C-alpha positions as CSV (number, residue, x, y, z in Angstrom):
1,X,5.7,11.4,-16.7
2,X,6.4,13.7,-13.6
3,X,8.8,11.8,-11.5
4,X,8.1,14.0,-8.4
5,X,4.4,12.8,-8.4
6,X,4.8,9.2,-9.4
7,X,4.3,6.6,-6.6
8,X,6.6,4.5,-8.6
9,X,9.3,7.0,-8.0
10,X,9.2,6.0,-4.3
11,X,11.2,2.8,-5.4
12,X,14.1,5.1,-6.3
13,X,14.0,7.0,-2.9
14,X,13.6,3.7,-1.0
15,X,15.9,1.3,-2.7
16,X,18.0,3.0,-5.0
17,X,18.2,0.6,-7.9
18,X,16.0,-1.8,-6.1
19,X,16.5,-4.9,-4.0
20,X,19.5,-6.8,-5.2
21,X,17.7,-10.2,-5.3
22,X,19.2,-13.1,-6.9
23,X,17.0,-14.9,-9.4
24,X,15.7,-17.6,-7.4
25,X,14.6,-15.3,-4.7
26,X,12.8,-13.0,-7.3
27,X,10.9,-16.0,-8.5
28,X,9.4,-16.4,-5.2
29,X,7.9,-12.7,-5.2
30,X,4.4,-13.9,-6.3
31,X,1.2,-14.2,-4.2
32,X,1.0,-17.3,-2.0
33,X,4.6,-17.2,-1.1
34,X,5.9,-15.4,1.8
35,X,7.3,-12.3,0.6
36,X,4.0,-11.1,-0.7
37,X,1.9,-12.8,1.9
38,X,0.5,-10.3,4.7
39,X,0.0,-11.7,8.3
40,X,-3.6,-13.0,8.7
41,X,-4.3,-10.2,11.2
42,X,-3.2,-7.5,8.6
43,X,-5.0,-9.2,5.7
44,X,-8.2,-9.2,7.6
45,X,-7.8,-5.4,8.7
46,X,-7.1,-4.5,5.1
47,X,-9.8,-6.4,3.5
48,X,-12.3,-4.8,6.2
49,X,-11.1,-1.3,5.2
50,X,-11.1,-1.7,1.7
51,X,-14.5,-3.3,1.0
52,X,-16.9,-3.0,-1.9
53,X,-18.5,0.0,-1.0
54,X,-15.3,1.8,-0.3
55,X,-14.1,1.1,-3.8
56,X,-17.5,1.7,-5.4
57,X,-18.8,4.7,-7.4
58,X,-17.5,7.8,-5.9
59,X,-20.0,10.3,-4.1
60,X,-20.2,13.6,-6.2
61,X,-19.2,16.8,-4.5
62,X,-19.7,20.2,-5.7
63,X,-16.4,21.9,-6.9
64,X,-14.7,23.8,-4.0
65,X,-16.7,21.8,-1.4
66,X,-14.6,21.2,1.5
67,X,-14.3,17.6,2.7
68,X,-15.6,17.1,6.3
69,X,-13.1,16.1,8.8
70,X,-15.5,13.4,10.2
71,X,-17.1,11.0,8.2
72,X,-20.8,11.3,7.0
73,X,-23.2,8.5,6.7
74,X,-23.0,6.6,3.4
75,X,-25.4,7.8,0.7
76,X,-27.8,5.2,-1.1
77,X,-26.3,3.7,-4.2
78,X,-23.1,2.4,-3.0
79,X,-21.4,5.8,-2.6
80,X,-18.5,5.8,-0.3
81,X,-17.7,7.7,2.8
82,X,-14.7,10.0,2.5
83,X,-13.0,11.7,5.3
84,X,-9.8,13.9,6.1
85,X,-9.5,12.3,9.6
86,X,-6.0,11.3,10.7
87,X,-5.0,8.1,12.1
88,X,-1.6,8.6,13.7
89,X,0.6,6.0,15.3
90,X,4.0,5.8,16.9
91,X,5.8,2.5,16.1
92,X,8.5,1.8,18.7
93,X,11.7,0.1,17.7
94,X,10.5,-3.1,19.4
95,X,7.2,-3.2,17.3
96,X,9.0,-2.6,14.2
97,X,11.4,-5.3,14.9
98,X,8.8,-7.6,15.6
99,X,6.8,-6.8,12.3
100,X,10.2,-7.2,10.2
101,X,10.8,-10.6,11.9
102,X,7.3,-11.9,11.1
103,X,7.9,-10.8,7.4
104,X,11.4,-12.2,7.1
105,X,10.3,-15.5,8.9
106,X,7.4,-15.9,6.4
107,X,9.7,-15.4,3.5
108,X,12.2,-17.8,4.7
109,X,9.8,-20.6,4.8
110,X,9.5,-20.4,1.1
111,X,12.9,-18.9,0.0
112,X,15.8,-18.5,2.3
113,X,17.4,-16.2,-0.3
114,X,14.6,-13.7,-0.4
115,X,14.5,-13.8,3.4
116,X,18.1,-12.8,3.6
117,X,17.6,-10.1,0.8
118,X,14.8,-8.6,2.9
119,X,16.6,-8.6,6.1
120,X,19.5,-6.9,4.4
121,X,17.4,-4.1,2.9
122,X,14.9,-3.4,5.6
123,X,17.2,-3.7,8.6
124,X,19.4,-0.9,7.1
125,X,19.2,1.9,9.8
126,X,18.0,4.6,7.4
127,X,14.8,2.7,5.9
128,X,12.3,4.7,8.0
129,X,13.9,8.0,7.2
130,X,13.9,7.1,3.2
131,X,10.2,6.0,3.5
132,X,9.5,9.3,5.1
133,X,11.4,11.4,2.4
134,X,9.6,9.4,-0.3
135,X,6.0,10.0,0.8
136,X,6.4,13.6,2.2
137,X,6.4,15.3,-1.2
138,X,2.9,13.9,-1.6
139,X,1.9,15.8,1.8
140,X,1.7,12.3,3.4
141,X,3.1,11.2,6.8
142,X,4.9,7.9,7.3
143,X,3.4,7.9,10.7
144,X,-0.4,7.9,9.7
145,X,-2.0,4.6,8.9
146,X,-4.4,6.1,6.2
147,X,-1.5,7.7,4.3
148,X,0.5,4.4,4.3
149,X,-2.4,2.4,3.1
150,X,-3.3,4.7,0.4
151,X,0.2,4.6,-1.1
152,X,0.0,0.9,-0.6
153,X,-3.2,0.7,-2.7
154,X,-2.2,3.3,-5.5
155,X,1.3,1.5,-5.9
156,X,-0.4,-1.6,-6.6
157,X,-2.7,0.1,-9.1
158,X,0.1,1.6,-10.9
159,X,2.0,-1.7,-11.2
160,X,-0.9,-3.5,-12.4
161,X,-1.7,-0.9,-15.0
162,X,1.6,0.2,-15.9
163,X,0.9,3.7,-15.6
164,X,1.4,6.6,-13.0
165,X,-1.1,8.1,-10.9
166,X,-1.4,11.7,-10.2
167,X,-1.3,13.3,-6.9
168,X,-4.9,14.4,-7.0
169,X,-5.9,10.9,-7.3
170,X,-3.7,9.7,-4.5
171,X,-5.1,12.2,-2.2
172,X,-8.6,11.1,-3.2
173,X,-7.7,7.4,-2.4
174,X,-6.5,8.6,0.8
175,X,-9.7,10.1,1.7
176,X,-11.7,7.0,0.7
177,X,-9.4,5.0,3.0
178,X,-9.8,7.3,6.0
179,X,-13.6,7.2,5.6
180,X,-13.5,3.4,5.8
181,X,-10.8,3.5,8.7
182,X,-13.1,5.5,10.7
183,X,-15.6,2.6,10.7
184,X,-13.2,0.1,12.0
185,X,-13.2,-0.6,15.7
186,X,-9.9,-2.3,15.6
187,X,-8.1,0.7,14.0
188,X,-9.2,2.8,16.8
189,X,-6.2,1.3,18.5
190,X,-2.9,3.2,17.7
191,X,-0.8,-0.1,18.4
192,X,-2.9,-1.9,15.7
193,X,-2.8,1.0,13.3
194,X,1.2,0.8,13.8
195,X,1.4,-2.9,13.2
196,X,-0.7,-2.6,10.1
197,X,1.1,0.4,8.6
198,X,4.6,-1.1,9.4
199,X,3.7,-4.2,7.5
200,X,2.3,-2.1,4.5
201,X,5.3,-0.3,4.3
202,X,7.5,-3.2,3.7
203,X,5.2,-4.9,1.4
204,X,4.7,-1.7,-0.7
205,X,8.6,-1.2,-0.9
206,X,9.0,-4.8,-1.9
207,X,6.5,-4.3,-4.8
208,X,8.1,-1.1,-6.0
209,X,11.6,-2.3,-5.8
210,X,10.8,-5.5,-7.5
211,X,8.9,-4.2,-10.4
212,X,12.1,-2.7,-11.8
213,X,13.7,-6.1,-11.7
214,X,10.7,-7.5,-13.3
215,X,11.0,-5.0,-16.2
216,X,14.7,-5.9,-16.7
217,X,14.0,-9.5,-16.7
218,X,11.2,-9.0,-19.3
219,X,8.6,-10.4,-16.9
220,X,6.7,-7.2,-16.3
221,X,3.4,-8.7,-17.4
222,X,3.9,-11.6,-15.1
223,X,4.7,-9.6,-12.2
224,X,1.8,-7.3,-12.8
225,X,-0.5,-10.3,-12.7
226,X,1.1,-11.4,-9.5
227,X,0.7,-8.2,-7.7
228,X,-3.0,-8.0,-8.8
229,X,-3.4,-11.6,-7.3
230,X,-2.0,-10.3,-4.1
231,X,-4.5,-7.4,-3.9
232,X,-7.4,-9.6,-4.8
233,X,-6.3,-11.8,-1.7
234,X,-5.8,-8.8,0.7
235,X,-8.7,-6.5,-0.4
236,X,-11.1,-8.6,-2.2
237,X,-10.9,-6.3,-5.1
238,X,-9.6,-6.6,-8.6
239,X,-7.3,-3.7,-9.3
240,X,-7.5,-4.6,-12.9
241,X,-11.1,-3.5,-13.3
242,X,-10.8,-0.4,-11.0
243,X,-10.7,3.0,-12.4
244,X,-8.5,5.7,-10.8
245,X,-9.8,9.1,-11.2
246,X,-9.6,12.5,-9.5
247,X,-12.3,11.2,-7.2
248,X,-10.4,8.1,-6.3
249,X,-11.1,4.4,-6.9
250,X,-14.4,3.5,-8.7
251,X,-15.4,0.1,-10.1
252,X,-17.9,2.0,-12.5
């Protein structure tokens, strides 16, 4: 394993030894309960971006061919559109606080302990900087919605499969995500991109921090199944059956 390129290594950069959650709070970290649940708006956007075509068989490209900066029409046969387009956003402190409050409030409805732990971790003043430091070695920006969503997807795949992705695959997923984002009218709005990305940052960090706790408790398989269920709910895709290659996700 190369720790520098493992998405799971982000857990170390973000949360040190992980979230110090009490056992009752950890038990709530399963799909259908607040900590793993996305807002309805973010769930709809994520599902619309990561659709069957986007995670279908990957278009073949000649070696050395430069990926175009703008998406091209999807070829026949379910091949996905890929793009290097950027999706920047600027999240104001007020927007970040609003997203954080929504996540914490959803959490508290099912587990006050988990809500308290999330508030303590993500309201630390250096959270945003730690996230930035964790993703930049991949050439990613914490202020680009496609970069953030790619990390969210690959982190889930790693947890579900119990293995590390390589940086080539991560960047390929980013191109798949960008190709689909370019089709979304809603994501043309920088504020919408900001809200989605800030929520994905929190959820990704929760997963990556909690997976180490699950391993220590001997519940890695149960946690992986819960994570897989979350992604089925938010993306309409089963990460357990998806392959992750140098060309990105494929269901073939």
